[in-house]
C-alpha positions, 0 to 999 in steps of 0.5 A: 176489858177495853171497849174500843173507841167508835171514832172514825179512822181516817188514816187507814186504807179502805178495805177492798170490795168484791162483788158476790156473783155476777149481780150480787151485792158489793161486800168488803173483802173481809167480812165478820162471821158473828157465830162466836158472839152467841154460840160455840166458842164459850160465853160471850159478852154482849157489850164486847160483841156490840163494840166489835160490830160497831168497830168493824163497820167503822173500819169499813167492813160491811159484810156481816154473817149470821144464822138462825141456829147461832144461839138459837136466834140469839145472834140475830137478836144481837145484830138487831141492836146494830141494825136498828141504827146502822142498817144502810152500812151493812150487807147482811147475810143469814142462814137457815136449814139446820134445825135444833130441838128445844134443848139446843141439840141438832135435830137435822136439816130441813129444806122443805119449802114451808120451812124456808118461808117460816125460817125467813119470816122468823129471821126478819123478826129477830133481825128487825129488818124488812129484807135480808141481803144474802140468804143462805141454805146452811146445809143441803137437805138430801131428802128434798130436791135442791130445786124445791128448796131454791124455788122456795128461796126464789119466792122470797126474792120475788116477795122482796124479803131477800135480795140474793141467794147463797148455799153453804157446804154444797157440792158443785153439782148441787150448786149447778142445779140450784143456779138453774132455778135461781142465780146463786150469788155466793157459796160458803164453805167452812175454812 
């Protein structure tokens, strides 16, 4: 295995930047989804994952995406090692809403306001940060009105725990309803 150098690369063009939403954060046009570093694609090597994370930042990528479900929090804990020293370079996105049981199997979706708050606090602890730049609802809970879920997410913004809100895998109508409660800076759909 070859670990990539952490030397800055000065001869590469800068990655273009994009603003998420009208007032959202400015992110590199290419972001790094960190899911496979802790879950879903087979065994992961923490040293290699950390080298990839550092290299991505060294190359000008600033948008990192994770979720509380990836490795049952392991991915957020992995990122905490990077964020401890390079937080200012990262626009950090994480998600909540999909729930796993103790065996790691899917236990459904939870968009209840109490779960919104508890999930955010748990993510902040695992990530070792005082705020999340972009907080997504990972899947819409059809048993809870989106207005209630996004209302609780907006409370996190007012409390300073979250800067911007996003939705993942949501319909156009759901996005419109959510945006009436609080601006939605980003929508994520699996490609």
